[in-house]
C-alpha positions in Angstrom: -4.1 -27.6 9.2 -4.5 -23.8 9.5 -4.3 -22.4 13.0 -6.9 -19.7 13.6 -5.5 -16.4 14.8 -7.4 -15.2 17.9 -9.6 -12.2 17.6 -7.6 -10.5 20.4 -4.5 -10.8 18.3 -6.3 -9.5 15.2 -7.6 -6.6 17.1 -4.2 -5.7 18.4 -2.7 -6.1 14.9 -5.4 -4.0 13.2 -4.1 -0.8 14.7 -0.8 -1.2 13.0 -2.3 -0.9 9.6 -3.3 2.7 9.9 -0.3 3.4 7.7 -2.2 1.8 4.8 -3.4 5.3 4.1 0.1 5.9 2.6 -0.8 3.4 0.0 -4.4 4.6 -0.3 -3.4 7.4 -2.7 -5.0 7.6 -6.1 -3.1 5.5 -8.7 -2.2 8.6 -10.7 -0.6 10.2 -7.6 -3.2 13.0 -7.6 -5.0 14.4 -4.6 -6.8 12.1 -2.2 -10.5 12.1 -2.8 -12.9 13.4 -0.1 -13.7 11.0 2.8 -17.1 10.1 1.4 -15.4 8.8 -1.8 -12.4 7.2 -0.2 -12.4 3.4 0.3 -12.9 2.4 3.9 -9.5 2.4 5.6 -10.6 -0.4 7.9 -11.4 -2.6 4.9 -8.0 -2.0 3.4 -6.4 -2.8 6.8 -8.4 -6.0 7.0 -7.4 -7.0 3.5 -3.7 -6.5 4.3 -4.0 -8.5 7.5 -5.9 -11.2 5.9 -3.6 -11.4 2.9 -0.4 -11.7 4.9 -2.0 -14.1 7.4 -3.5 -16.4 4.9 -0.8 -16.4 2.2 1.9 -16.8 4.8 -0.2 -19.3 6.8 1.0 -17.6 10.0 0.5 -19.4 13.3 -0.6 -17.1 16.2 2.9 -17.2 17.6 4.4 -16.1 14.2 1.7 -13.4 13.8 2.6 -12.0 17.2 6.2 -11.6 16.1 5.5 -10.7 12.4 3.0 -7.9 12.6 4.9 -5.6 15.0 8.0 -5.9 12.7 5.8 -5.3 9.6 4.4 -2.1 11.3 8.0 -1.0 11.9 8.9 -1.6 8.2 5.8 0.3 7.0 6.5 3.2 9.4 10.1 3.5 8.3 9.1 3.6 4.6 5.9 5.7 4.8 7.7 9.1 5.1 10.1 8.2 2.2 7.1 7.2 0.0 5.4 10.5 0.8 8.6 12.3 -0.1 8.9 10.5 -3.4 5.3 11.4 -4.3 6.1 15.1 -3.5 9.3 15.0 -5.5 7.5 13.3 -8.4 5.0 16.1 -8.4 7.8 18.6 -8.4 9.6 16.8 -11.3 6.3 16.8 -13.2 6.1 20.5 -12.9 9.7 20.9 -13.9 9.3 18.7 -16.9 6.8 21.2 -18.3 9.1 24.2 -17.7 11.6 24.9 -20.5 13.6 27.0 -18.0 13.8 24.3 -15.4 16.9 24.4 -13.1 19.1 21.4 -13.9 20.6 21.4 -10.4 17.1 21.1 -8.8 16.1 18.3 -11.2 19.3 16.4 -10.4 18.8 16.9 -6.6 15.2 15.6 -6.8 16.3 12.6 -8.9 19.1 11.8 -6.5 16.9 12.1 -3.4 14.4 9.6 -5.0 17.2 7.2 -5.8 18.5 7.5 -2.2 15.0 6.8 -0.8 14.5 3.8 -3.1 17.8 2.3 -2.0 17.0 2.9 1.7 13.5 1.2 1.3 15.2 -1.8 -0.4 17.7 -2.0 2.5 14.8 -1.8 5.0 13.0 -4.6 3.2 16.1 -6.7 3.2 16.6 -6.2 6.9 13.0 -7.0 7.6 13.1 -10.2 5.7 16.3 -11.2 7.4 14.7 -10.5 10.8 11.6 -12.5 10.1 13.6 -15.4 8.8 14.4 -16.2 12.4 10.9 -17.4 13.0 9.3 -17.9 9.5 10.1 -20.8 7.2 12.1 -20.2 4.0 8.8 -20.6 2.0 7.1 -18.0 4.2 10.0 -15.6 3.8 10.0 -15.9 0.0 6.2 -15.5 -0.2 6.5 -12.5 2.1 9.0 -10.9 -0.2 6.6 -11.3 -3.1 3.7 -9.9 -1.1 5.7 -6.8 -0.1 6.6 -6.1 -3.7 3.0 -6.5 -4.8 1.3 -4.7 -1.8 1.2 -1.1 -3.3 -0.2 -2.4 -6.6 -2.8 -4.6 -4.9 -4.0 -1.8 -2.7 -4.3 0.6 -5.7 -6.2 -2.2 -7.5 -8.5 -2.7 -4.5 -9.2 1.0 -4.4 -9.9 1.3 -8.1 -12.3 -1.7 -8.0 -14.2 -0.3 -5.1 -14.3 3.1 -6.6 -15.8 1.6 -9.8 -18.3 -0.4 -7.7 -19.4 2.8 -5.8 -19.7 4.7 -9.1 -21.8 1.9 -10.7 -24.0 1.8 -7.5 -24.6 5.6 -7.8 -25.7 5.2 -11.4 -28.5 2.8 -10.5 -29.6 -0.6 -12.0 -27.6 -2.0 -15.0 -30.2 -0.8 -17.5 -29.7 2.8 -16.2 -25.9 2.4 -16.4 -26.1 1.3 -20.0 -28.2 4.3 -20.9 -25.9 6.6 -19.0 -22.8 5.2 -20.7 -24.4 5.7 -24.1 -25.3 9.2 -23.3 -29.1 8.8 -23.2 
């Protein structure tokens, strides 16, 4: 029997997912599209809350303990993820430069490795912490969800971007003509 999470709890938890914007970057790491073209942040947050709540089958008591800790994990890794994206952009530029400075490349690669190791340690600490009130099955599922979360968010964004684009192109017959070029 699934226990329903109160709307009061969901409302409190919804605020913690503002960091989902860190994941709401284009899949190619390029610039974020203008607001009119960006998926609704609240929808992404709702998807995250719903996914963790339903897949982990959280009781209200577990959710009250889980989501603040999850917010703390996301906050601790958000800045590192941004730094990795920035360094990846720098490495991309350097990869095109025949006179690239080897020391700078090494430093960027080392910083990325350090951040990846720290994010892994943060995840391990989080899973150890939540294991005090989640079952072993919930902890193992949570680990899988954490690994899949960035990919699922990118997939959600791409799907909704495609749907918006199809909607702007009109009925299916119009889309076919448009795709064929006439």
